C-alpha positions in Angstrom: -0.9 -4.8 -3.5 -1.8 -7.5 -1.0 0.8 -10.0 0.0 0.0 -13.5 1.1 -0.5 -12.2 4.6 -4.1 -11.2 3.6 -5.6 -8.3 5.5 -2.4 -7.8 7.6 -0.2 -8.4 4.6 -0.6 -5.0 2.8 3.0 -3.9 3.5 6.3 -5.2 4.7 6.9 -6.4 7.4 3.7 -8.4 7.3 3.1 -8.1 11.1 3.9 -4.4 11.2 3.1 -2.5 8.0 3.6 1.3 8.0 0.0 1.8 6.9 -3.1 -0.3 7.5 -4.6 -2.0 4.4 -7.6 0.2 4.5 -5.3 3.2 3.6 -4.9 1.8 0.1 -8.6 2.7 -0.7 -8.7 6.0 1.1 -7.4 9.4 0.2 -3.9 10.4 1.4 -4.0 13.9 3.0 -0.8 15.9 3.4 -0.5 18.9 5.7 2.2 21.5 6.3 3.6 20.8 2.9 5.5 23.2 0.6 5.8 22.3 -3.0 8.0 23.6 -5.8 6.5 22.4 -9.1 8.5 23.2 -12.2 7.0 22.6 -15.6 9.1 22.9 -18.7 8.8 22.4 -22.5 11.6 20.2 -23.8 12.6 18.8 -27.1 11.4 15.2 -27.1 14.7 14.1 -28.8 16.8 15.5 -26.0 15.1 13.3 -23.3 14.5 10.1 -25.4 17.8 8.4 -24.3 16.7 9.0 -20.6 13.3 7.3 -20.9 12.8 3.6 -20.0 12.4 1.2 -22.9 8.9 1.4 -24.4 7.9 4.7 -22.7 6.8 7.4 -25.1 7.6 11.0 -24.4 4.6 12.5 -22.6 4.0 13.0 -18.9 6.8 11.2 -17.1 8.2 11.7 -13.6 11.4 9.8 -13.0 11.8 11.0 -9.3 9.9 12.8 -6.7 12.1 14.0 -3.9 10.8 14.3 -0.3 12.4 15.2 3.0 11.1 12.5 5.3 10.5 8.8 5.6 6.7 9.1 6.0 6.4 11.0 2.7 8.6 8.6 0.9 6.8 5.5 2.3 3.3 6.8 1.6 4.3 7.7 -2.0 6.1 4.5 -2.7 4.0 1.9 -0.9 0.6 3.4 -1.4 0.7 5.3 -4.6 3.6 3.6 -6.4 5.3 7.0 -6.9 9.0 7.1 -7.6 9.9 8.9 -4.3 13.4 9.3 -3.0 14.8 11.1 0.1 16.6 14.4 -0.5 17.6 17.6 1.4 15.3 20.2 -0.1 15.6 23.9 0.7 13.2 26.7 -0.5 14.1 30.2 0.5 12.9 33.6 -0.6 15.7 36.2 -0.7 15.4 40.0 0.0 14.6 40.6 -3.7 11.7 38.2 -3.8 13.6 35.5 -5.7 12.7 32.0 -4.7 15.8 29.7 -4.6 15.3 26.0 -4.4 18.0 23.4 -4.0 18.0 19.6 -3.9 20.9 17.9 -2.3 21.7 14.1 -2.1 25.4 14.1 -1.1 25.9 16.9 -3.6 23.7 19.5 -5.2 21.5 17.7 -7.8 19.4 20.7 -8.7 19.1 24.4 -8.2 16.1 26.5 -9.3 15.8 30.3 -9.1 12.4 31.7 -9.8 11.0 35.3 -9.7 7.4 35.1 -8.5 5.2 37.5 -10.4 2.0 36.5 -8.6 0.5 33.6 -6.6 -2.3 31.4 -7.8 -5.7 32.0 -6.3 -8.0 29.2 -5.3 -9.9 29.3 -8.6 -6.6 29.0 -10.5 -5.5 26.1 -8.4 -8.8 24.3 -9.1 -8.3 24.8 -12.8 -4.7 23.5 -12.5 -5.9 20.5 -10.5 -8.4 19.7 -13.2 -5.8 19.9 -15.9 -3.5 17.6 -14.0 -6.2 15.0 -13.3 -7.3 14.9 -16.9 
């Protein structure tokens, strides 16, 4: 999106956008990032009332929570992703159980996962190809 400010008008405020306009056409690289990705099979009828008007049940992400302003701004301004700030904690207890919590003035989500193995690079490439279509 380019505002009426032209080259300098990529973001708001026009005279001091968070990212230069050239960033919109380049790849965003993240570093030192930990991700918890949870995929689930759900009954489409159970989520239908939660979907926006006209959105068919398929691949839908209502929120992506991040822990800092830069992650939120990059996702929202550059990629149009529905990012929101949250307090995210990922810990591994003494039994190897990963416990993830998301808090925004109260606990919104808690995930407890037993890891049976980690994905290797080949598996990650396969997963990436599936996600990108």
